[in-house]
Every structure is written in C-alpha cells, then in structure tokens.
C-alpha positions in Angstrom: 191.4 48.2 195.8 190.6 47.9 199.6 188.6 50.6 201.0 190.3 52.8 203.9 188.4 50.9 206.6 189.4 47.2 204.6 193.0 48.5 204.8 192.7 49.3 208.4 190.8 45.8 209.3 193.8 44.1 207.4 196.5 45.7 209.1 194.9 45.2 212.4 194.3 41.7 211.7 198.0 41.2 210.7 199.2 43.0 214.2 197.0 40.6 216.1 197.9 37.5 214.3 201.9 37.7 213.6 205.2 39.4 214.3 207.6 39.8 217.2 207.8 36.7 219.8 205.3 36.2 222.7 207.2 38.0 226.0 208.3 35.7 228.4 205.6 35.1 231.3 205.2 34.1 234.8 202.3 33.3 237.3 201.5 35.0 240.2 199.4 33.0 242.9 196.9 34.6 245.4 195.9 32.7 248.2 193.8 33.6 251.3 191.2 33.1 254.1 188.1 35.2 254.7 186.9 34.7 258.5 183.1 35.4 259.0 182.2 35.8 255.4 179.0 37.3 254.2 179.6 35.9 250.6 180.8 32.4 249.3 183.0 34.1 246.5 185.6 36.6 245.9 187.1 38.1 242.9 190.3 39.6 241.6 189.8 42.1 238.8 192.7 43.3 236.8 193.3 45.7 233.8 193.1 44.1 230.4 196.1 45.7 229.1 198.1 48.7 229.2 196.0 50.4 226.8 192.8 49.4 228.1 191.6 49.4 231.9 188.8 47.6 231.2 188.7 44.8 234.5 189.4 41.1 233.5 187.5 39.4 236.6 188.5 36.2 238.1 186.4 35.1 240.8 187.1 31.8 243.6 184.6 30.4 245.7 185.4 29.7 249.2 185.5 26.5 250.6 184.0 25.7 254.1 187.1 27.1 255.7 186.9 30.4 254.2 189.8 29.7 251.7 190.4 30.4 248.3 193.0 30.4 245.6 193.4 32.6 242.4 196.1 31.7 240.0 197.1 34.6 237.2 199.4 32.5 234.9 200.6 35.0 232.4 201.6 38.1 233.9 204.4 39.8 231.7 204.9 42.4 234.3 203.8 43.7 237.5 200.1 45.0 237.9 197.6 46.9 239.9 194.6 44.8 240.8 191.7 44.9 243.0 190.6 42.1 245.4 186.8 42.1 246.6 184.4 40.2 248.9 181.5 39.0 246.9 180.6 39.6 243.3 181.9 42.8 241.3 178.8 44.3 241.2 178.3 44.5 244.8 181.4 43.8 246.4 181.1 44.7 250.2 185.0 45.6 250.4 187.9 46.0 247.6 191.3 46.2 248.2 194.2 47.3 245.9 196.8 45.1 245.2 200.2 44.9 243.5 201.0 41.6 241.8 204.4 40.5 240.1 205.1 37.6 237.8 206.4 34.7 240.6 204.4 36.2 243.4 202.8 33.7 245.9 200.8 36.2 247.9 198.6 35.2 251.1 196.0 37.3 252.3 193.7 36.8 255.6 190.9 39.3 256.4 187.9 39.3 259.0 184.6 40.5 257.0 183.6 41.5 260.3 186.4 44.2 260.7 188.0 44.1 257.3 190.3 47.0 258.0 191.9 46.1 261.1 192.2 42.2 260.1 193.9 42.6 257.0 197.1 40.4 256.9 199.3 39.6 254.3 202.2 37.2 253.9 204.6 35.6 251.3 206.1 37.1 248.3 204.7 40.5 247.8 203.5 41.2 251.2 205.3 44.1 252.1 204.5 45.7 248.8 200.7 44.9 249.6 200.7 46.5 253.0 202.4 49.6 251.1 199.3 49.3 248.8 196.6 49.5 251.7 198.5 52.3 253.5 198.4 54.3 250.1 194.5 53.7 250.3 193.7 54.5 253.6 196.1 58.2 252.9 194.4 58.6 249.9 197.7 59.5 247.9 197.2 56.7 245.1 196.8 59.4 242.7 196.6 63.2 242.9 193.1 63.7 241.4 191.4 61.3 244.0 193.6 63.2 247.0 192.2 66.2 249.2 194.7 68.2 247.3 193.7 67.5 243.9 189.8 68.5 244.5 188.8 70.7 243.6 191.4 71.1 241.1 193.6 74.2 241.1 193.5 77.0 238.6 196.9 78.8 239.2 200.3 77.9 238.6 201.5 78.8 242.0 198.2 77.1 243.7 198.9 74.1 241.6 202.6 74.0 242.5 201.9 74.5 246.0 198.9 71.6 245.9 201.1 69.0 244.0 204.0 69.6 246.1 202.0 69.2 249.3 200.3 65.8 247.6 204.3 64.5 247.2 205.2 65.2 250.7 202.5 63.2 252.2 202.8 60.6 249.4 206.4 60.5 250.6 205.8 60.1 253.9 203.4 57.3 253.4 206.1 55.5 251.7 208.6 55.7 254.1 206.4 54.6 256.9 205.5 51.8 255.0 208.8 50.8 254.7 209.6 50.8 258.4 206.4 49.1 259.3 207.3 46.2 256.4 210.6 46.8 254.6 210.3 46.9 251.3 212.8 45.5 248.9 214.7 48.0 247.6 214.1 47.8 243.9 210.6 48.2 244.6 211.0 51.4 247.1 213.1 53.2 244.6 210.6 52.2 241.5 207.6 53.6 244.3 209.8 56.9 245.2 209.9 57.4 241.4 206.3 56.7 241.0 205.1 59.5 243.5 207.4 61.8 241.6 206.0 60.9 238.4 202.4 61.4 239.6 203.6 64.7 241.2 204.9 65.6 237.4 201.4 64.6 235.8 199.2 66.6 238.1 201.7 69.6 237.0 201.4 69.0 233.3 197.7 68.7 233.8 197.1 72.5 234.3 197.4 73.8 230.8 193.5 73.0 230.0 192.2 75.0 233.0 194.5 77.8 233.1 195.1 78.5 229.2 191.6 78.3 227.8 188.7 80.7 228.9 186.3 77.6 229.1 187.7 74.3 229.3 188.9 72.9 225.6 187.3 75.6 224.0 188.5 78.5 221.6 192.0 79.8 221.3 194.5 80.1 224.1 194.4 83.3 226.0 197.2 83.1 227.9 199.8 80.7 228.3 201.7 79.0 230.9 205.3 80.6 231.5 208.0 78.3 230.7 209.4 78.9 234.2 206.6 76.7 235.4 207.9 73.8 233.7 211.3 73.8 235.6 209.6 70.6 237.6 210.6 68.8 234.5 214.4 68.6 235.6 213.6 66.4 238.5 211.8 63.8 236.1 214.3 62.1 233.9 212.6 60.4 230.9 212.0 57.8 229.3 212.3 55.1 232.5 211.2 51.8 231.0 211.5 50.2 234.2 208.4 52.1 235.6 206.0 51.6 232.8 203.9 49.1 234.9 203.0 52.2 237.0 199.8 54.4 235.9 201.4 57.2 237.2 204.3 57.0 234.8 202.3 56.3 231.7 200.0 59.3 232.9 202.9 61.4 232.9 204.5 59.7 229.8 201.2 61.0 227.9 201.1 64.3 229.3 204.6 64.9 228.5 203.9 64.5 224.7 201.0 67.2 225.0 203.7 69.4 226.5 205.9 68.9 223.2 203.2 69.7 221.0 202.4 73.0 223.5 203.6 75.5 220.7 201.4 73.8 218.0 198.4 73.7 220.1 198.8 76.9 221.4 198.7 78.7 217.8 195.2 77.0 216.8 191.5 77.0 218.5 191.3 74.0 220.6 188.6 72.2 218.1 191.2 72.5 215.3 194.1 71.1 217.2 192.1 68.0 218.0 191.9 66.2 215.0 195.7 67.4 214.0 197.2 66.4 217.4 197.3 62.5 216.9 199.8 62.4 213.7 201.6 64.9 215.4 201.8 63.0 218.8 202.7 59.6 216.7 205.4 61.9 214.8 206.9 63.5 217.7 207.0 60.0 219.9 208.6 58.5 216.9 211.2 61.1 216.3 212.0 62.1 219.9 212.1 59.0 222.0 214.8 56.2 221.8 213.8 52.7 221.1 212.3 50.9 223.9 209.0 50.2 225.8 208.0 53.8 226.5 208.2 54.5 223.0 206.5 51.4 221.9 203.4 52.0 224.6 203.5 55.8 223.5 202.9 54.8 220.1 200.5 52.3 220.6 198.4 54.7 223.1 198.3 57.4 220.4 197.0 54.7 217.8 194.6 53.9 220.5 193.4 57.1 221.3 192.7 57.9 217.3 190.8 54.8 217.0 188.7 55.9 219.9 188.2 59.7 218.5 187.5 58.3 215.3 189.6 59.9 212.9 190.0 56.9 210.7 191.6 58.9 207.5 194.8 59.3 209.4 194.9 55.7 211.3 196.1 53.7 208.0 199.8 55.0 207.5 200.5 55.0 211.4 199.5 52.0 211.4 201.5 50.6 208.7 204.5 52.4 210.2 203.8 50.8 213.7 203.5 47.4 211.9 207.2 47.7 211.0 208.3 48.4 214.7 207.7 44.5 215.6 205.8 46.2 218.7 205.0 43.4 221.3 201.9 41.0 221.1 200.1 42.5 224.3 200.0 46.1 222.4 199.2 44.6 218.9 196.1 42.5 220.2 195.2 45.6 222.3 194.7 47.7 218.9 192.9 44.9 217.0 190.3 44.3 220.2 189.7 48.2 220.0 188.9 48.3 216.4 186.5 45.5 216.8 184.8 47.0 219.8 184.4 50.1 217.7 183.2 48.7 214.6 179.2 49.6 215.5 180.3 53.3 215.6 181.3 53.2 211.8 179.3 55.5 209.1 176.5 53.1 207.9 176.3 51.1 210.9 172.4 51.1 212.3 171.8 53.6 215.2 172.3 51.8 218.4 169.0 51.0 220.4 169.7 52.9 223.5 167.2 52.5 226.5 166.5 56.1 227.1 164.0 58.3 229.1 162.9 62.2 228.8 162.7 64.5 231.4 158.9 63.7 231.8 160.1 60.0 232.7 158.5 58.6 229.5 160.5 56.4 227.3 162.4 57.3 224.0 164.5 55.8 221.5 166.4 56.9 219.0 164.3 55.2 216.2 161.6 57.4 217.2 163.4 60.2 215.2 163.8 58.1 211.9 162.8 60.6 209.1 165.0 63.4 210.6 168.9 64.4 210.9 169.7 63.8 214.5 172.8 65.7 216.0 173.4 63.5 219.0 175.9 64.5 221.9 176.6 61.9 224.6 177.2 64.0 228.0 177.3 63.7 231.5 176.5 66.4 234.3 180.2 65.8 236.1 182.1 66.1 232.5 183.5 69.5 232.8 184.3 69.6 228.9 180.6 68.5 228.0 179.2 71.4 229.7 181.8 73.6 228.3 179.9 73.0 225.0 176.4 74.2 226.4 176.6 77.8 225.1 177.8 76.7 221.6 175.3 74.0 221.5 172.6 76.6 222.3 173.8 78.6 219.6 174.0 75.7 216.9 170.3 74.8 218.0 169.1 78.3 217.5 171.2 78.8 214.1 168.9 75.6 212.9 165.5 76.3 214.5 164.0 76.9 211.3 164.9 73.8 210.3 163.3 72.0 213.4 161.3 69.4 211.4 164.4 68.1 209.6 167.2 68.4 212.2 166.8 67.5 215.7 169.3 67.9 218.6 169.2 65.1 221.1 171.4 65.5 224.2 171.8 62.0 226.1 173.3 62.1 229.8 174.9 59.0 231.2 174.8 60.1 234.5 174.0 57.9 237.1 172.0 60.3 239.0 168.9 61.4 237.4 168.7 64.4 239.9 172.2 65.5 238.7 171.3 65.1 235.4 168.2 67.5 236.1 170.2 70.0 237.8 172.7 70.4 234.9 170.2 70.6 232.2 168.5 73.5 234.0 171.8 75.2 235.0 173.1 74.9 231.6 169.4 75.8 229.8 169.4 73.2 227.6 165.5 73.0 227.0 165.6 76.7 226.0 165.2 75.4 222.2 162.3 73.9 220.4 164.7 71.5 218.2 165.9 69.8 221.2 165.3 66.6 223.3 166.8 65.9 226.7 167.3 62.0 227.4 169.0 60.1 230.1 170.6 56.8 229.2 170.7 53.8 231.5 174.2 52.3 232.1 172.8 48.8 232.6 172.0 49.1 228.8 174.7 46.9 227.2 175.1 49.2 224.2 175.1 52.4 226.2 177.7 51.0 228.6 180.1 49.7 225.8 179.7 53.0 224.1 181.1 55.1 227.5 183.6 52.6 228.2 185.1 52.7 224.8 185.1 56.1 223.8 184.3 58.4 227.2 182.4 61.4 226.9 181.5 63.9 225.2 181.0 62.4 221.9 178.8 63.8 219.1 177.2 61.8 216.3 175.3 62.6 213.1 172.5 60.1 212.8 170.9 60.1 209.0 167.2 59.8 208.4 167.3 56.5 207.6 168.1 55.3 211.0 171.9 55.1 210.2 175.2 56.7 211.5 176.2 59.3 208.9 179.5 60.3 211.2 180.5 58.6 215.0 182.8 61.7 215.2 180.8 64.9 214.5 182.2 68.2 215.1 181.4 69.5 218.8 179.1 72.3 219.1 182.1 75.1 219.5 183.9 73.6 216.4 182.8 75.9 212.8 183.0 73.2 211.1 179.5 72.1 212.9 177.3 74.2 211.2 178.8 73.4 207.8 178.4 69.9 208.7 174.9 70.1 209.2 174.2 72.7 206.3 175.7 70.0 203.9 173.8 67.0 205.5 170.7 68.9 205.5 171.0 69.4 201.9 171.8 66.1 201.2 169.0 64.6 203.2 166.6 66.9 201.2 167.9 66.0 198.1 167.3 62.3 198.7 163.7 63.1 199.3 163.4 65.8 197.0 162.7 68.7 199.2 164.0 72.0 199.7 166.5 72.2 202.8 
C-alpha cells in the first residue's frame, strides 16, 4: 500500500504527463531599438504560469545598432510582462508590457531619457501605451496606489479610498484611449479589470476589521452584510478576464467571502487548515464548469501544497484529475510539489546562511541535539508581527526546557536595520531560550523557500537535524504548546532522559 506522500506524487506525475490535449498557442514577438544603451543586453520577464508568478527570463543581446528581438513562442493567453534594460539583477529601467498571442510589438527607447522617449508600434502598441500610463499614474493595483497605503481599517474609509482609486484608474484608461485608441474588446476588458481590482480591495478588509490582531484569535466584530452591496456590480465568473491579475485576485477573495460564515465561527488558527478543503468543495459546487472554476480549484490545491497540509491533498488531487484540466495547471502543480520536496518531514534541515544580532554566523546545524521551533518572518509582514506576543508566551512556557528546546526566529529582511528595529519593538530578545537570526536572500535555499511559501512559516526541527514538521502550528494556535510537549517527550524517550 503506497504511503500518503507516494499517493500524492503518483497523482501529480499522472497530471503532469497525461490528460487533456494541449491548448492552442501562438507566438508573440517583441522587437525594438535602444538608443545610447549603457548595457549590451535587454530582458523580458514573464510569469511562469497562472499559479506561479515566478519570473521566467528571456534575454537578448543588442546588435551594433542597438536592435533586439525576443520571441515568445507558446502563448495561450495574454500576459503581463516586464521589459528591462540590462540584466535582471541590475536593470536600469523596467517597463510593464502586455503581450497577446499573435502580437508583433516594436519598442523604441533612448536610455538617456527613457520616460520621454518610449515609443511603441505594431500590433499591441495602444495596449502598451496604456500599460505605461497605468505605471506612471500608479493605478496598476490598489495596494501600490496612494489610496491603498496605509491600508484603510474601517468600512467607510475603505469604500471611499477604493472608490477614489477606481475613479482615477478609469480616468487613466479614458485618457489613454483618447491618445492611442484601444481595440474595443481590450478597452471593455480593461474597464472590467478596474472594477475587479476595486472589488478585490473591498473584499480584503475583513482581516484588518474583524480581528483584534491580524489573523489571530476569534472574530471580534463582523463586517455588516450591507458592506458587500458592491458585489452586485461584479458579475461572476467572467472567464474572458482570467489573464488579468486583478480578476484572479478578486476570484480568490470571493471564495473567501463565500466561506465567511464558517470562518467567523472559529478562531483564525482553527480555520486555517480547514479552509482548503472547504474552499475546494465550495468552488466545485458553486461555480459552473469553465476556466475560472478550473483555475480556482488548481489555486486552492497550490495553496494547500504551499501550506503543507498534505493529509487533505490526495483526495482533492484525485478529483481534480477527473476534470481533465488544462496542461499548464497540471504541470504547475507537479512542479510545485517537486519544489517543496525539501520541506517534508524527514528531510535534512536546510543549511541556511545566517547571522545573529552580534553579527556572528549561525547555522541551524549548530542546534543539533535540541528541538528547534523555527519561525520565518519579516519586519514588513503584518501576520508575522502579530504573532510576537504569542511567541513570547510560548517561549516563557518552555523556559525550563531551554536545554532541550530553542526558539529560532529567522528574518528574511533585506535591511538589517529594519530587522533590528522590529526585534526591539516586539521584545523578541526577552526570553533566554531564543535566538534571533537574519538570513541572506542571496542564499539559494532560503530564497527558494521564500519564493515557494512566503512568510510567516513555522517549522519543528528534530535533535537529529531533520525536519519533524515543515508546517508546525503558529504560536497563537493552542496546538503549538501540545505539539512541542509531544515532541519533547518523544525526544527525551529516544535519548533516555526526562523531558
């Protein structure tokens, strides 16, 4: 009888290699010329798939006249891309692009005055003038717009800010259409995408409004049902908009809206592991068959893979396989499972490059012989910071076992100063059984972990230097203390000592 992990791997391999016929594709060609270049190459970055925003890079060398050509030969749908001067790690200028199957787009830019000199021609030119206008006006999405920073905390303020964002975004679209007339279908879709970006922002308020601390404890107040009246303006699903990130973000938010009553009855930590099978079942029952439904089912499976709740995965994957979903989504799920293999129980602890508050090097291997409760966090991560009081309480509870259990907080901050300020503000050095460490994002293992699973993350590492649980309960979850007590007893038994 195959183990659960073996069953999951078998299903994912089957999904990656068989099933529905490949979707039709068409190329998109980007040609261009760079005047007064300061680098000899340009790049084009595109998301790997609808499920995986990890950029796939194509580079092209400039010829003597500053000309280049990049061809994307397998587009199934339009996509948002980024074009840059120089190599990706040190790009001098990044320009948002919109490329559709069949486009032949020409770009010309003077590196000495890029903003004023940028010109487009060919099929797709008007759409890309609009994309650059969005960037200049900062209306590409609500949370990067002035209206979204800082995030509003009350229903009235959120509605006012979101309405203001929508008005500005619609004005940018209208002006771009006057300057460079847009194809009617594209214009209608972009107008709809603005509405869904507006709806996505409004749907996101519940985490800040309904909980005393972001993503912690029970709901202390509920958003009134009247707040959701805006949903009447957003017919759903709209499969033709699936290429737009705002629509996909709204779709994911709408599923969470459908689960709101279940979420409101539980503490947040109790809701988290249950949300994935509930979301999958809700999408399966509520949505008609079509690309949006298939995407949301796949997105739920991808979220479940990243969260690490593998006990729920096998039956849902088995159902997904019966749908004959598109090849891109099947391959993306199989790739995610392979990428996360190193986080499974029994795998060796990754050898991250770390430094402590004194600037000295630290390795997780230094704690071999002890249990390690590892939390990955960042100073800018609101859910991470909200866990600090519960983390301190957990450390205090196990202070007597300091020789057997150590709490390692691993920050992925790019700024050491921001990390130190957050450590001080959250009193993270108060306990004797803790270690504060700063990771280096140049470390491939840490970067891969951040890109695949984000933050916060909580791991339990065994005394033998292997992973016991790559998805341990967060400090605010009552199960965290029970998990640590059980692990201490097991470790003591294996070493023949009292916990």
